[in-house]
C-alpha positions in Angstrom: 0.0 0.0 0.0 2.8 2.4 0.9 4.6 1.5 -2.3 1.5 2.2 -4.4 1.0 5.7 -2.9 4.7 6.5 -3.3 4.5 5.5 -6.9 1.3 7.6 -7.4 2.9 10.7 -6.0 6.1 10.1 -7.9 4.2 9.9 -11.2 2.2 13.0 -10.3 5.4 15.0 -9.5 7.1 13.8 -12.7 4.0 14.8 -14.8 4.0 18.2 -13.1 7.7 18.7 -13.8 7.1 17.6 -17.4 4.2 20.1 -17.8 6.5 22.9 -16.4 9.3 21.9 -18.7 6.9 21.9 -21.7 5.5 25.4 -20.8 9.0 26.8 -20.4 10.0 25.3 -23.8 6.9 26.7 -25.5 7.5 30.2 -24.1 11.2 30.0 -25.1 10.5 28.9 -28.6 7.8 31.6 -29.1 10.2 34.3 -27.9 13.0 32.9 -30.0 10.9 32.8 -33.2 9.7 36.3 -32.7 13.3 37.5 -32.0 14.5 35.6 -35.1 11.9 37.2 -37.3 12.8 40.7 -35.9 16.5 40.0 -36.6 15.7 39.1 -40.2 14.0 42.5 -40.7 10.6 40.9 -40.9 7.8 43.5 -40.6 5.8 41.0 -38.5 8.8 40.8 -36.1 8.1 44.5 -35.2 5.2 43.2 -33.3 7.5 41.9 -30.5 9.2 45.3 -30.2 5.9 47.3 -30.2 4.4 44.9 -27.6 7.4 45.3 -25.3 7.3 49.1 -25.7 3.6 49.3 -25.0 3.9 47.1 -21.9 6.7 49.3 -20.6 4.6 52.4 -21.2 1.7 50.8 -19.4 3.8 49.9 -16.4 5.1 53.5 -16.3 1.6 55.0 -16.4 0.4 52.6 -13.7 3.3 53.6 -11.5 2.5 57.3 -12.1 -1.1 56.7 -11.3 -0.3 54.9 -8.0 2.1 57.7 -7.0 -0.5 60.4 -7.7 -3.3 58.5 -5.9 -1.1 57.9 -2.8 -0.7 61.7 -2.6 -4.1 62.9 -3.6 -6.4 60.4 -1.8 -5.5 61.5 1.8 -5.9 65.1 0.8 -9.3 64.4 -0.8 -10.4 62.5 2.3 -9.5 65.5 4.5 -11.3 68.0 2.3 -14.5 65.8 2.2 -14.4 65.3 5.9 -14.0 69.0 6.5 -17.0 69.6 4.2 -19.2 67.1 6.1 -18.2 68.6 9.4 -18.8 72.2 8.3 -22.2 71.4 6.8 -23.5 69.6 9.9 -24.1 72.7 12.0 -25.8 74.5 9.1 -28.1 71.5 8.7 -28.9 71.4 12.4 -29.7 75.2 12.4 -31.9 74.7 9.3 -34.0 72.2 11.3 -35.0 75.0 13.7 -36.6 77.1 11.0 -40.0 75.6 10.2 -40.1 76.7 6.5 -36.7 75.1 5.7 -37.1 72.1 8.0 -39.5 70.2 5.8 -37.3 70.7 2.7 -34.2 69.5 4.6 -36.0 66.4 6.0 -37.4 65.5 2.6 -34.1 65.9 0.8 
């Protein structure tokens, strides 16, 4: 029984290693073919170059967005909190005036 389970796990790990090797080989061949086509002045090989350039630009724009958001969100939170705190007394005072109170409660 122990030998059977050992063989089962051994076969599973070998098949997982084979799948990993196969995926690495496929990715390497795909990159190699694209690089070879680009080296042979193939217009289709420019696809690899443009793809890498667009990915680099996307990473830079995401990094800039994250940096901007990390600076602006705390400031925006402070401003909105101040607005809520400053409007609260005005709303409470408006409840004491009968003509405005109904409109305030309805809205």
